Kinemage of the C-alpha trace (Angstrom):
@kinemage 1
@onewidth
@group {chain A} dominant
@subgroup {mainchain}
@vectorlist {calphas} color= white
{ca met a 1} P 12.677 -82.364 -88.441
{ca ser a 2} L 14.879 -79.481 -87.505
{ca ser a 3} L 16.831 -79.521 -84.256
{ca pro a 4} L 15.985 -77.201 -81.412
{ca val a 5} L 17.866 -73.871 -81.543
{ca ala a 6} L 20.687 -73.961 -78.993
{ca val a 7} L 22.020 -70.914 -77.112
{ca gln a 8} L 24.727 -70.426 -74.516
{ca ser a 9} L 23.484 -69.509 -71.053
{ca asn a 10} L 25.333 -67.095 -68.842
{ca thr a 11} L 26.966 -70.056 -67.155
{ca gly a 12} L 28.581 -71.060 -70.417
{ca ile a 13} L 26.429 -74.189 -70.791
{ca thr a 14} L 24.693 -74.682 -74.100
{ca val a 15} L 20.956 -75.236 -73.725
{ca ser a 16} L 17.964 -75.268 -76.077
{ca val a 17} L 15.560 -72.342 -76.377
{ca thr a 18} L 12.808 -74.813 -75.320
{ca asp a 19} L 14.635 -75.498 -72.070
{ca leu a 20} L 15.089 -71.807 -71.395
{ca ile a 21} L 11.354 -71.221 -71.921
{ca lys a 22} L 10.525 -74.069 -69.552
{ca glu a 23} L 12.935 -72.716 -67.000
{ca lys a 24} L 11.382 -69.225 -67.193
{ca glu a 25} L 7.876 -70.739 -66.852
{ca met a 26} L 9.012 -72.694 -63.789
{ca asp a 27} L 10.414 -69.524 -62.239
{ca ala a 28} L 7.262 -67.471 -62.897
{ca pro a 29} L 5.049 -66.929 -59.827
{ca leu a 30} L 1.432 -67.972 -59.598
{ca leu a 31} L -0.647 -64.937 -60.601
{ca pro a 32} L -2.856 -63.382 -57.926
{ca lys a 33} L -6.000 -65.450 -58.523
{ca glu a 34} L -4.241 -68.789 -58.566
{ca ala a 35} L -1.931 -67.654 -55.792
{ca gly a 36} L -4.919 -66.863 -53.635
{ca lys a 37} L -6.476 -70.294 -54.297
{ca tyr a 38} L -3.179 -72.059 -53.530
{ca ile a 39} L -2.519 -70.097 -50.325
{ca thr a 40} L -6.034 -70.688 -49.092
{ca lys a 41} L -5.728 -74.435 -49.686
{ca asn a 42} L -2.544 -74.543 -47.559
{ca ser a 43} L -3.408 -71.884 -44.942
{ca lys a 44} L -3.046 -72.793 -41.261
{ca asp a 45} L -4.027 -69.519 -39.494
{ca val a 46} L -6.553 -67.868 -41.846
{ca phe a 47} L -9.824 -69.479 -42.896
{ca ile a 48} L -12.630 -68.659 -45.310
{ca leu a 49} L -16.143 -69.187 -43.889
{ca glu a 50} L -18.786 -70.252 -46.427
{ca glu a 51} L -21.734 -68.812 -44.496
{ca gly a 52} L -19.972 -65.461 -44.225
{ca val a 53} L -19.120 -65.460 -47.926
{ca arg a 54} L -22.810 -66.094 -48.700
{ca lys a 55} L -23.988 -63.208 -46.418
{ca val a 56} L -21.463 -60.721 -47.905
{ca ala a 57} L -22.489 -61.748 -51.447
{ca glu a 58} L -26.118 -61.158 -50.547
{ca met a 59} L -25.337 -57.734 -49.112
{ca leu a 60} L -23.416 -56.730 -52.243
{ca phe a 61} L -26.022 -58.243 -54.551
{ca glu a 62} L -28.558 -55.727 -53.219
{ca lys a 63} L -26.217 -52.928 -54.211
{ca arg a 64} L -25.439 -54.322 -57.679
{ca asn a 65} L -26.914 -51.332 -59.575
{ca ser a 66} L -25.575 -48.596 -57.299
{ca lys a 67} L -22.687 -46.262 -57.939
{ca glu a 68} L -20.857 -48.063 -55.139
{ca leu a 69} L -20.470 -51.005 -57.526
{ca asp a 70} L -19.960 -49.153 -60.772
{ca ala a 71} L -16.812 -48.085 -62.609
{ca thr a 72} L -17.900 -44.424 -62.543
{ca gly a 73} L -18.058 -44.494 -58.780
{ca trp a 74} L -14.228 -44.150 -58.666
{ca lys a 75} L -14.693 -40.455 -59.549
{ca leu a 76} L -18.234 -39.692 -58.418
{ca leu a 77} L -17.699 -40.973 -54.847
{ca his a 78} L -14.235 -39.596 -54.332
{ca asp a 79} L -13.639 -35.974 -55.253
{ca leu a 80} L -9.901 -36.073 -54.557
{ca asn a 81} L -9.505 -38.376 -57.599
{ca pro a 82} L -9.102 -36.534 -60.906
{ca gln a 83} L -12.381 -35.840 -62.674
{ca lys a 84} L -11.139 -35.322 -66.198
{ca met a 85} L -10.278 -38.096 -68.639
{ca asn a 86} L -6.948 -36.820 -70.072
{ca glu a 87} L -3.241 -37.638 -70.110
{ca glu a 88} L -2.443 -35.428 -67.110
{ca ser a 89} L -4.965 -37.343 -65.042
{ca val a 90} L -3.500 -40.658 -66.194
{ca asn a 91} L -0.095 -39.504 -64.985
{ca trp a 92} L -1.697 -38.380 -61.676
{ca val a 93} L -2.952 -41.934 -61.190
{ca phe a 94} L 0.519 -43.370 -62.012
{ca val a 95} L 2.299 -41.147 -59.470
{ca thr a 96} L -0.292 -41.744 -56.792
{ca asp a 97} L -0.244 -45.552 -57.162
{ca thr a 98} L 3.523 -45.603 -57.348
{ca leu a 99} L 3.480 -44.028 -53.864
{ca asn a 100} L 0.419 -45.938 -52.700
{ca phe a 101} L 1.783 -47.878 -49.725
{ca ser a 102} L 2.113 -47.936 -45.888
{ca phe a 103} L -0.229 -45.313 -44.511
{ca trp a 104} L -1.248 -46.968 -41.206
{ca ser a 105} L -0.448 -45.106 -38.027
{ca glu a 106} L 1.502 -46.356 -35.048
{ca asn a 107} L -1.028 -44.561 -32.840
{ca glu a 108} L -4.647 -43.979 -33.969
{ca asp a 109} L -4.670 -40.728 -31.976
{ca arg a 110} L -1.596 -39.354 -33.805
{ca lys a 111} L -1.674 -39.529 -37.611
{ca cys a 112} L -0.156 -37.908 -40.619
{ca met a 113} L -2.861 -35.521 -41.801
{ca ile a 114} L -2.830 -33.317 -44.891
{ca lys a 115} L -5.125 -30.355 -45.383
{ca tyr a 116} L -6.507 -29.588 -48.812
{ca lys a 117} L -9.311 -27.102 -49.602
{ca gly a 118} L -10.049 -26.704 -45.905
{ca lys a 119} L -10.460 -30.410 -45.115
{ca met a 120} L -8.050 -32.727 -43.343
{ca his a 121} L -7.274 -36.115 -44.824
{ca cys a 122} L -5.470 -39.193 -43.494
{ca gly a 123} L -4.328 -42.553 -44.847
{ca phe a 124} L -4.309 -43.025 -48.627
{ca trp a 125} L -6.380 -39.876 -49.019
{ca ser a 126} L -3.632 -37.858 -47.427
{ca leu a 127} L -1.427 -38.831 -50.377
{ca cys a 128} L -4.060 -37.784 -52.857
{ca ala a 129} L -4.533 -34.488 -50.993
{ca ala a 130} L -0.729 -33.906 -51.039
{ca ile a 131} L -0.483 -34.505 -54.792
{ca asn a 132} L -3.450 -32.150 -55.485
{ca arg a 133} L -1.956 -29.541 -53.094
{ca ala a 134} L 1.421 -29.684 -54.898
{ca leu a 135} L -0.281 -29.211 -58.286
{ca ala a 136} L -2.255 -26.200 -56.840
{ca glu a 137} L 1.116 -24.771 -55.771
{ca asp a 138} L 2.406 -25.170 -59.388
{ca ile a 139} L 4.792 -28.017 -58.412
{ca pro a 140} L 4.720 -30.387 -61.458
{ca ile a 141} L 4.679 -33.505 -59.338
{ca thr a 142} L 2.954 -35.590 -62.043
{ca ser a 143} L 5.565 -34.729 -64.711
{ca ala a 144} L 8.115 -37.526 -65.176
{ca ser a 145} L 10.916 -35.040 -65.971
{ca tyr a 146} L 10.269 -33.472 -62.553
{ca phe a 147} L 9.832 -36.475 -60.311
{ca ala a 148} L 12.638 -38.443 -61.983
{ca asn a 149} L 15.017 -35.849 -60.515
{ca ile a 150} L 13.140 -34.890 -57.360
{ca thr a 151} L 15.243 -34.422 -54.209
{ca leu a 152} L 14.466 -35.672 -50.707
{ca asp a 153} L 13.765 -32.123 -49.532
{ca gln a 154} L 11.401 -31.497 -52.448
{ca leu a 155} L 9.484 -34.707 -51.780
{ca lys a 156} L 9.314 -33.934 -48.072
{ca his a 157} L 7.798 -30.582 -48.989
{ca val a 158} L 5.227 -32.211 -51.328
{ca leu a 159} L 4.252 -34.818 -48.715
{ca arg a 160} L 4.566 -32.500 -45.675
{ca ser a 161} L 2.071 -33.292 -42.886
{ca asp a 162} L -0.207 -30.713 -41.237
{ca thr a 163} L 0.370 -32.570 -37.957
{ca asp a 164} L 3.597 -33.481 -36.184
{ca val a 165} L 3.456 -37.041 -37.657
{ca pro a 166} L 5.276 -37.292 -41.031
{ca met a 167} L 4.239 -39.662 -43.839
{ca pro a 168} L 6.040 -43.011 -43.339
{ca leu a 169} L 8.874 -44.420 -45.456
{ca ile a 170} L 9.786 -41.104 -47.089
{ca glu a 171} L 13.178 -42.325 -48.336
{ca glu a 172} L 11.580 -45.481 -49.842
{ca arg a 173} L 8.994 -43.238 -51.548
{ca leu a 174} L 11.819 -41.083 -52.946
{ca lys a 175} L 13.566 -44.145 -54.372
{ca val a 176} L 10.568 -45.651 -56.094
{ca leu a 177} L 9.379 -42.339 -57.477
{ca lys a 178} L 12.681 -41.443 -59.001
{ca glu a 179} L 13.132 -44.932 -60.407
{ca ala a 180} L 9.613 -44.843 -61.927
{ca gly a 181} L 10.229 -41.386 -63.468
{ca asn a 182} L 13.472 -42.392 -65.124
{ca ile a 183} L 11.874 -45.571 -66.535
{ca leu a 184} L 8.924 -43.551 -67.928
{ca leu a 185} L 11.384 -41.194 -69.627
{ca glu a 186} L 13.567 -43.968 -71.022
{ca lys a 187} L 10.885 -46.361 -72.200
{ca phe a 188} L 7.565 -44.563 -72.547
{ca asp a 189} L 8.466 -41.007 -73.618
{ca gly a 190} L 7.655 -39.683 -70.159
{ca ser a 191} L 3.944 -40.661 -70.010
{ca phe a 192} L 2.223 -43.643 -68.565
{ca leu a 193} L -0.435 -43.246 -71.252
{ca asn a 194} L 2.075 -44.636 -73.735
{ca cys a 195} L 2.488 -47.710 -71.513
{ca ile a 196} L -1.291 -48.157 -71.510
{ca lys a 197} L -1.461 -47.926 -75.301
{ca lys a 198} L 1.030 -50.814 -75.560
{ca ser a 199} L -1.399 -53.020 -73.626
{ca glu a 200} L -3.813 -53.285 -76.528
{ca asn a 201} L -6.795 -52.986 -74.142
{ca ser a 202} L -5.747 -55.990 -72.063
{ca ala a 203} L -5.533 -55.665 -68.283
{ca gln a 204} L -3.248 -58.711 -68.109
{ca lys a 205} L -0.898 -57.357 -70.804
{ca leu a 206} L -0.693 -54.031 -68.947
{ca leu a 207} L -0.080 -55.952 -65.705
{ca arg a 208} L 2.877 -57.636 -67.365
{ca leu a 209} L 4.180 -54.369 -68.762
{ca val a 210} L 4.015 -52.686 -65.349
{ca val a 211} L 5.597 -55.585 -63.405
{ca glu a 212} L 8.372 -56.190 -65.959
{ca asn a 213} L 9.312 -52.511 -66.367
{ca phe a 214} L 8.821 -51.026 -62.883
{ca pro a 215} L 10.623 -53.043 -60.177
{ca ser a 216} L 8.809 -51.506 -57.242
{ca tyr a 217} L 5.541 -53.086 -58.470
{ca arg a 218} L 6.956 -56.720 -58.259
{ca asp a 219} L 4.938 -57.772 -55.232
{ca glu a 220} L 6.082 -61.457 -55.123
{ca thr a 221} L 7.158 -63.930 -52.460
{ca thr a 222} L 7.414 -67.650 -51.737
{ca phe a 223} L 4.808 -69.705 -49.859
{ca gln a 224} L 5.012 -73.399 -49.129
{ca gly a 225} L 7.633 -73.892 -51.803
{ca lys a 226} L 5.862 -71.928 -54.626
{ca lys a 227} L 6.435 -68.435 -55.899
{ca val a 228} L 3.268 -66.381 -55.538
{ca ala a 229} L 2.345 -62.889 -56.686
{ca phe a 230} L -0.139 -60.426 -55.191
{ca tyr a 231} L 0.622 -57.390 -57.439
{ca lys a 232} L -1.516 -55.178 -55.213
{ca arg a 233} L -0.246 -51.812 -56.543
{ca ala a 234} L 0.091 -52.962 -60.125
{ca gln a 235} L -3.504 -54.207 -60.175
{ca ile a 236} L -4.906 -51.170 -58.451
{ca leu a 237} L -3.040 -48.984 -60.963
{ca ile a 238} L -4.797 -50.723 -63.834
{ca ala a 239} L -8.142 -50.604 -62.014
{ca asp a 240} L -7.779 -46.869 -61.256
{ca ile a 241} L -7.019 -46.167 -64.903
{ca trp a 242} L -10.143 -48.154 -65.781
{ca gly a 243} L -12.164 -46.059 -63.318
{ca leu a 244} L -10.620 -42.766 -64.400
{ca leu a 245} L -11.407 -43.526 -68.131
{ca glu a 246} L -14.773 -45.084 -67.172
{ca gly a 247} L -13.946 -48.186 -69.135
{ca lys a 248} L -13.795 -46.210 -72.370
{ca gly a 249} L -11.138 -45.574 -75.034
{ca asp a 250} L -7.711 -46.553 -73.775
{ca gly a 251} L -9.472 -47.696 -70.597
{ca ile a 252} L -11.431 -50.448 -72.254
{ca phe a 253} L -9.857 -53.602 -70.761
{ca his a 254} L -11.695 -56.563 -72.273
{ca asp a 255} L -10.305 -58.793 -69.469
{ca ile a 256} L -10.828 -56.489 -66.489
{ca thr a 257} L -12.544 -59.390 -64.705
{ca ser a 258} L -9.172 -61.198 -64.595
{ca leu a 259} L -7.964 -58.795 -61.930
{ca thr a 260} L -8.427 -59.735 -58.278
{ca met a 261} L -8.948 -57.631 -55.211
{ca phe a 262} L -5.929 -55.647 -54.064
{ca ala a 263} L -4.440 -57.510 -51.107
{ca asp a 264} L -3.756 -54.958 -48.368
{ca tyr a 265} L -4.377 -54.624 -44.626
{ca arg a 266} L -7.864 -52.949 -44.614
{ca ile a 267} L -9.927 -55.416 -46.645
{ca pro a 268} L -8.870 -58.491 -44.632
{ca gln a 269} L -10.050 -56.616 -41.543
{ca ala a 270} L -13.455 -56.000 -43.199
{ca leu a 271} L -13.751 -59.637 -44.327
{ca val a 272} L -13.123 -60.889 -40.792
{ca tyr a 273} L -15.552 -58.312 -39.334
{ca leu a 274} L -18.215 -59.414 -41.842
{ca gly a 275} L -17.715 -63.080 -40.999
{ca ala a 276} L -16.316 -64.177 -44.387
{ca met a 277} L -12.847 -64.926 -42.925
{ca lys a 278} L -11.540 -66.020 -39.536
{ca tyr a 279} L -8.126 -65.897 -37.878
{ca ser a 280} L -6.667 -68.506 -35.576
{ca glu a 281} L -6.413 -67.572 -31.892
{ca glu a 282} L -2.581 -67.433 -32.208
{ca leu a 283} L -2.784 -65.014 -35.139
{ca met a 284} L -5.454 -62.899 -33.534
{ca glu a 285} L -3.351 -62.576 -30.387
{ca lys a 286} L -0.368 -61.381 -32.425
{ca leu a 287} L -2.563 -58.750 -34.117
{ca lys a 288} L -3.836 -57.519 -30.739
{ca gln a 289} L -0.288 -57.274 -29.479
{ca gly a 290} L 0.652 -55.126 -32.488
{ca val a 291} L 3.287 -57.542 -33.791
{ca leu a 292} L 5.107 -56.095 -36.755
{ca phe a 293} L 5.147 -58.616 -39.619
{ca his a 294} L 7.642 -58.642 -42.459
{ca ser a 295} L 6.563 -58.794 -46.103
{ca gly a 296} L 6.685 -62.508 -46.985
{ca asp a 297} L 6.091 -63.857 -43.412
{ca cys a 298} L 3.867 -66.944 -43.570
{ca gln a 299} L 0.904 -65.523 -41.703
{ca glu a 300} L 1.101 -62.245 -43.574
{ca val a 301} L 1.001 -64.190 -46.905
{ca glu a 302} L -1.990 -66.259 -45.605
{ca ile a 303} L -3.918 -63.079 -44.740
{ca arg a 304} L -3.330 -61.556 -48.190
{ca gly a 305} L -3.855 -64.783 -50.174
{ca cys a 306} L -7.016 -65.831 -48.371
{ca ser a 307} L -8.455 -62.344 -48.899
{ca ile a 308} L -7.938 -62.676 -52.640
{ca trp a 309} L -9.709 -66.031 -52.767
{ca cys a 310} L -12.431 -64.968 -50.393
{ca val a 311} L -13.395 -62.082 -52.718
{ca glu a 312} L -13.346 -64.475 -55.672
{ca leu a 313} L -15.808 -66.703 -53.864
{ca ile a 314} L -18.021 -63.702 -52.985
{ca leu a 315} L -18.018 -62.699 -56.637
{ca his a 316} L -18.928 -66.236 -57.761
{ca arg a 317} L -21.847 -66.245 -55.344
{ca ile a 318} L -23.064 -62.847 -56.500
{ca leu a 319} L -23.064 -64.098 -60.089
{ca glu a 320} L -24.910 -67.225 -59.040
{ca leu a 321} L -27.543 -65.106 -57.327
{ca gly a 322} L -27.954 -63.025 -60.451
{ca ala a 323} L -28.358 -66.071 -62.623
{ca gln a 324} L -30.974 -67.525 -60.255
{ca lys a 325} L -32.944 -64.291 -60.118
{ca lys a 326} L -32.274 -63.436 -63.778
{ca cys a 327} L -31.045 -59.959 -62.920
{ca val a 328} L -27.317 -60.352 -62.922
{ca asn a 329} L -25.113 -57.290 -63.317
{ca glu a 330} L -22.516 -58.635 -65.726
{ca asp a 331} L -20.233 -55.697 -65.083
{ca ile a 332} L -19.580 -56.564 -61.452
{ca asn a 333} L -16.076 -57.832 -60.772
{ca ser a 334} L -13.468 -58.243 -57.999
{ca val a 335} L -12.231 -54.665 -58.594
{ca leu a 336} L -15.571 -53.154 -57.737
{ca ile a 337} L -15.961 -55.435 -54.728
{ca asp a 338} L -12.571 -54.290 -53.524
{ca tyr a 339} L -13.483 -50.630 -53.869
{ca tyr a 340} L -16.681 -51.194 -51.937
{ca leu a 341} L -15.071 -53.198 -49.127
{ca trp a 342} L -12.210 -50.647 -48.770
{ca asp a 343} L -14.684 -47.817 -48.347
{ca tyr a 344} L -16.696 -50.039 -45.972
{ca ala a 345} L -13.609 -50.651 -43.790
{ca arg a 346} L -12.905 -46.936 -43.688
{ca asp a 347} L -16.494 -46.039 -42.808
{ca his a 348} L -16.761 -48.751 -40.081
{ca arg a 349} L -13.285 -48.365 -38.608
{ca lys a 350} L -14.597 -47.625 -35.161
{ca asp a 351} L -16.715 -50.802 -35.209
{ca met a 352} L -13.687 -52.969 -36.008
{ca val a 353} L -11.446 -52.093 -33.051
{ca asp a 354} L -11.521 -55.715 -31.857
{ca ile a 355} L -10.130 -56.835 -35.210
{ca pro a 356} L -6.759 -55.100 -35.627
{ca ile a 357} L -5.074 -54.773 -39.012
{ca his a 358} L -1.958 -56.733 -39.618
{ca arg a 359} L 1.017 -54.320 -39.499
{ca val a 360} L 3.695 -54.362 -42.171
{ca arg a 361} L 6.011 -51.582 -43.292
{ca cys a 362} L 6.804 -52.244 -46.967
{ca ile a 363} L 6.455 -50.677 -50.384
{ca tyr a 364} L 3.861 -53.183 -51.698
{ca tyr a 365} L 0.805 -52.002 -49.798
């Protein structure tokens, strides 16, 4: 039997390749689904309610064949999203999701708003409107050679608000956009489509490619002694590509069901409102006081992790209902449930005033 290959680590100590592999595996975070399960099991301030899960599942089961729970709904229900399946649209998605973070307003009466084609948009849609407005002004904002070298003034112009409230974290957006552009040019010939092609139609392989190559997408932290990953923006990037390409061609991801919901601040609010989750009195009081959490704070991690596992339980119940009634929609997955709940939270925002979002200023969501 041959001896294990030995290599010298950067500390100068000789170790076997097997040991290095084990060390890397131990250092790897729990992926979102397992992270959500682990966090839920150990959560002290966020709880999943079985009866609420059942009711939300029944509500969504009734919509199982609608465009609201269909991959094509990404385009059909949202006209700011690109409508054409081409490389330029793929790069639009990449730029948008690279900048897809921190849109909540300090004051609901004063928001960053961006006007496009006569309509004012806020939140995430203000970003989409800004990208489309820039393209209409012949600013090549989706070209890696442009945004790899974009200046702060140029980005401020692209993301300029039509109110007196600017888009938050502009310098952080500049940093992650320039970084992503340079990586695209260096490793993927300037196009995210080339990154997609390397995934071999696997959502999980594409997830690894994104997280390993683009640092701003490494949405990881530690909870109760374990490294956990949420990968909100990385997963939504893959899901948006899937929606853009309608699950066809380069957008056929045979393991799309392995993605979870995208842990942010809006969907937890909807899950609590719908009775599928509950916050402790202490946590709810903090939310009502407008406490600013930091990314990685224990309660912030519980909110995000429990949201992931709650949606997994909702999906499981929907599939159970389908099996019982012999009318299951096998295409339903956590991605589509996320899209539906995000739109639901937006449409019912005024009904949720007694359930504040948790506030975090970070680049991950």
